[in-house]
C-alpha positions in Angstrom: -31.3 -12.3 34.9 -28.7 -11.3 37.5 -26.6 -8.3 38.4 -22.9 -8.6 38.4 -20.4 -6.2 39.7 -17.0 -6.2 37.9 -13.9 -4.0 38.1 -13.4 -3.4 34.4 -10.2 -2.0 32.8 -12.1 -0.2 30.0 -8.9 1.1 28.4 -7.8 -2.5 28.0 -11.2 -4.1 27.2 -12.8 -1.5 24.9 -10.4 -1.5 21.9 -10.5 -5.3 21.4 -14.3 -5.6 22.1 -15.2 -2.8 19.6 -12.6 -3.7 17.0 -14.9 -5.6 14.6 -18.1 -3.6 15.0 -20.1 -1.3 17.2 -21.0 -2.5 20.7 -24.2 -0.6 21.9 -24.1 -2.6 25.1 -21.2 -0.6 26.5 -21.2 2.7 24.4 -23.1 4.6 27.1 -20.6 3.9 29.8 -18.7 7.2 30.3 -15.3 5.7 30.3 -16.0 3.7 27.2 -17.4 6.8 25.4 -14.3 8.8 26.2 -12.1 6.0 24.8 -14.2 5.7 21.6 -14.0 9.5 21.1 -10.2 9.4 21.4 -10.1 6.6 18.8 -12.3 8.6 16.5 -9.9 11.6 16.9 -7.0 9.3 15.8 -8.9 8.2 12.7 -9.9 11.8 11.8 -6.3 13.0 12.2 -5.1 10.2 9.9 -7.8 10.8 7.3 -6.9 14.5 7.2 -3.3 13.6 6.5 -1.0 14.7 9.2 2.5 16.1 8.9 4.1 12.7 9.1 1.9 11.4 6.3 2.9 14.3 4.0 6.5 13.8 4.8 6.2 10.1 4.0 4.7 10.7 0.6 7.4 13.2 -0.1 10.1 10.6 0.7 8.3 8.0 -1.4 8.1 10.3 -4.4 11.8 10.4 -4.8 12.4 6.7 -4.6 12.3 3.8 -7.0 9.6 1.1 -6.5 11.9 -1.4 -4.7 13.1 1.5 -2.5 9.5 2.5 -1.7 8.5 -1.0 -0.7 11.6 -1.3 1.5 10.8 2.0 3.2 7.2 1.0 3.9 8.3 -2.4 5.2 10.8 -0.8 7.5 8.1 1.6 8.7 5.8 -1.3 9.6 8.5 -3.3 11.3 9.7 -0.3 13.2 6.3 0.6 14.5 5.6 -3.0 15.5 8.9 -3.1 17.4 7.9 0.1 19.3 4.5 -1.4 20.2 6.0 -4.6 21.5 8.9 -2.7 23.2 11.5 -4.5 21.3 15.0 -3.0 21.1 15.2 -3.8 17.4 13.2 -5.2 14.5 15.3 -8.4 14.3 12.5 -10.6 15.4 9.9 -8.9 13.3 10.7 -10.5 10.0 8.5 -9.7 7.0 6.5 -12.9 7.0 6.5 -13.8 10.7 2.9 -13.8 12.0 2.0 -11.0 14.4 0.2 -13.5 16.6 3.4 -15.4 17.0 5.2 -12.2 18.1 2.6 -11.8 20.9 0.2 -9.2 19.5 -3.2 -9.1 21.2 -6.3 -6.9 20.7 -4.8 -3.9 22.5 -1.4 -4.0 20.8 -3.0 -4.6 17.5 -5.1 -1.5 17.9 -2.0 0.5 18.9 -0.1 -0.6 15.8 -3.0 0.3 13.6 -3.2 3.8 15.2 0.6 4.4 14.9 0.5 3.4 11.2 -2.5 5.5 10.5 -0.7 8.5 12.0 2.5 7.8 10.1 0.8 7.3 6.7 -2.2 9.6 6.9 -4.4 6.7 6.0 -7.6 5.6 7.7 -6.7 2.0 8.3 -9.3 -0.7 9.4 -9.6 -1.6 13.1 -9.0 -5.2 12.1 -5.7 -4.4 10.3 -3.4 -6.8 12.1 -5.9 -9.7 11.9 -6.7 -9.2 8.2 -3.1 -8.6 7.3 -1.2 -10.9 9.8 2.4 -10.0 9.1 4.6 -7.1 8.2 4.7 -7.9 4.5 1.0 -8.1 4.2 0.5 -4.7 5.8 3.2 -3.3 3.6 1.3 -4.5 0.5 -1.9 -2.9 1.9 -0.1 0.4 2.5 1.3 0.3 -1.0 -2.1 0.0 -2.6 -3.8 2.5 -0.3 -1.2 5.2 -0.8 -1.4 4.7 -4.6 -5.2 4.9 -4.6 -5.2 8.0 -2.4 -2.7 9.8 -4.6 -5.1 9.2 -7.6 -2.2 8.2 -9.9 -0.6 4.9 -10.9 1.3 3.8 -7.7 3.8 1.2 -6.9 1.5 -1.8 -7.3 0.0 -0.4 -10.6 3.5 0.3 -12.1 4.7 -3.2 -11.2 1.6 -4.7 -12.8 2.2 -2.7 -16.0 5.8 -3.7 -16.2 5.0 -7.3 -15.7 2.4 -7.1 -18.5 4.9 -5.4 -20.8 7.4 -8.0 -20.1 4.9 -10.7 -21.0 4.0 -8.9 -24.2 7.7 -8.5 -25.1 8.3 -12.2 -24.7 5.3 -12.9 -26.9 6.3 -10.7 -29.8 8.8 -13.1 -31.1 6.1 -15.6 -32.0 4.4 -13.2 -34.4 7.5 -11.9 -36.1 7.2 -14.2 -39.1 3.7 -13.0 -39.9 3.9 -9.6 -41.6 0.2 -8.7 -41.2 0.2 -9.6 -37.5 3.4 -7.6 -37.0 1.9 -4.6 -38.7 -1.3 -4.7 -36.6 0.7 -5.0 -33.4 3.0 -2.1 -34.4 -0.1 0.1 -35.1 -1.5 -0.6 -31.7 1.8 -0.1 -30.0 2.1 3.3 -31.8 -1.1 4.4 -30.2 0.0 3.3 -26.7 3.4 4.9 -27.0 1.7 8.1 -28.2 -0.2 8.2 -25.0 3.0 7.8 -23.0 4.8 10.4 -25.0 2.1 13.1 -24.8 3.3 14.4 -21.4 6.9 14.6 -22.5 6.7 16.5 -25.9 10.3 17.6 -25.8 11.6 14.1 -25.8 8.8 12.4 -27.7 9.7 9.9 -30.4 8.6 10.8 -33.9 6.2 7.8 -34.2 4.7 8.7 -37.5 8.1 8.5 -39.2 9.4 5.5 -37.2 9.9 2.1 -38.9 8.5 -1.1 -37.4 12.0 -2.0 -36.2 12.4 1.4 -34.5 9.1 0.9 -32.7 10.2 -2.5 -31.4 13.6 -1.0 -30.4 11.7 1.8 -28.5 9.8 -0.8 -26.6 12.9 -2.8 -25.7 14.9 0.3 -24.7 12.5 2.7 -23.1 9.8 0.4 -21.7 12.4 -2.1 -20.4 10.8 -5.3 -21.7 13.9 -6.8 -23.4 
């Protein structure tokens, strides 16, 4: 064993060294402890949902799914540009790797902290390494925001619409079979009843609807035609 004296820049070294897991070797160093406390404060503020996070959710609520995704992508690109001191987001294209843009451990942590504060989410310390471009982080934010709201979010709605489109395309193959068509219509009535419960004023009279009216309802109101 030997003793080594080093002039450590703890503010630079600590974020990267502790990013993946705890490092008991340095946690008792006063400068390191202070840095880790500040990092915990950032996480706690994000988890509590700051003012910026509330405002972001309010903006997203009034947008369509494509507009929501565009807003989140613009947020990620904008914060990345700020971290890298770029004058614009031109170089930060959706699929360009952060590593290629010059991100290191310190700037990766800064981006994660900025996005946590902007969204009110507790994002992982390894965010930039696990999601290595703006598009990938946008997809994560989409999922996390939907899960936190406790309701079908952007990703869930897109999955449902894709599935409905696939079902709509498959319906033509069962049209010649009256029994199969009747079974499908009965099942669709049940599903549409669930969708209509929350909107009683505009609900379709499903009990009185014919099979053709049911299929028309799917094509028109669920957008699978």
